[in-house]
N, C-alpha and C positions, 0 to 999 in steps of 0.2 A: 747498683743499676736498678732502674725502675722503668716501667712501661705504662702507657695509658691504653687500655683495652676497651673496645666498644662491643657490647653484646646485649641483645634484647632491648635496644634503644637506650641503654644506659652506658655510662663510662666509668671505669674503675682504674685507680692508680694502684699498681701491683708491683711487688718485689718477690724474690724467691722465698718460698715457704709461707706466703700469705694465704689465709683462708678467706673466702668470700662467697656470698649467696648470689645466684643468678636465677633467671626464669628456668623452669624445668627443662633439662636436657635428657632426651631419651637414651640413656646408656646405663649399664649395670654398675653396681657398687664396686669400688676399688679398681675400676677400669680407667684407662688413660684417655683423655679428650684433648684434641688439638684445636686451639682457638687462633684464628688468623687475622682478625680485624685490629691490628696494632696501629694506633694513631701517632704515637710518639714514643721514642726510646731515648733514655739519657743514661750515659755511663761516664762517671767522673766529669771530664770537661767536654766530651763530645755529645752532640745531640742530633738525632735524626727525626725529621718531621715528615709524615706521609702526606700524599696528595690524592685521595684522602687517607689511604693506608700505606704502610711501608711494605714494599714488595719483598717477598720471600721471608717475611718475619712471622713468627708464631710463638705461642707459649704452650707448653704441655702441662696439663692439670690432671690430678687424680680426683675421681669422684668419691667423696666421703659419705654423703648422706642425701637422701631425698626426703623433703619435709614440706610443710605448708606454713605460710606466713600468718601474721596476726589477722584476725577477722576485722574487716572494714565494713561499716554499716552505711548504706545509702538510704536516707529517709526523706521522702518527698511528701509535702503536705500543702494542700490548698485550703485556705480558710473559707469558712461559710459554704463549702461545697460538699462536706462530708467525704472528702477524698484524702486517703492516706495510703502510702506505699512504703514498705520497709523491706529492703533486700540486703542480704549479707554476702560477702565475698571473701574467700581465702585463696591467695595465690599459691600455686605449686612452685616450689623452689628446689634447687640443687646446690649443695655446698661443695665447693671445689678447693683444692690446695694446689698452689703453683709449684711444680716440680722443676721445670727448666724453662729458661727464656732463650730463644734463639733469634738473633738478629744477624742478617747477612751484611757483611762489611763492604 
């Protein structure tokens, strides 16, 4: 069984015990988080598609780690104007592990 989850403007294909990184979720380490935006659920031959989300469907995840992503450099330059701008950014991330997938039948 797998689901397509939408969170933070991104979509993830997840199965039980998968680990994935999402934008920072304000919760404590080793606590459980319930994510509800399930777009699609597929189990063997049956498939449920949401419009846009499946009603009463959610996944339960365990918070493993709070970290930061790789540094991304934004460099802007205008020639012959003596104008340069260099800005760095690191995204705050949370690592989650899928514990349970609950789909209402």
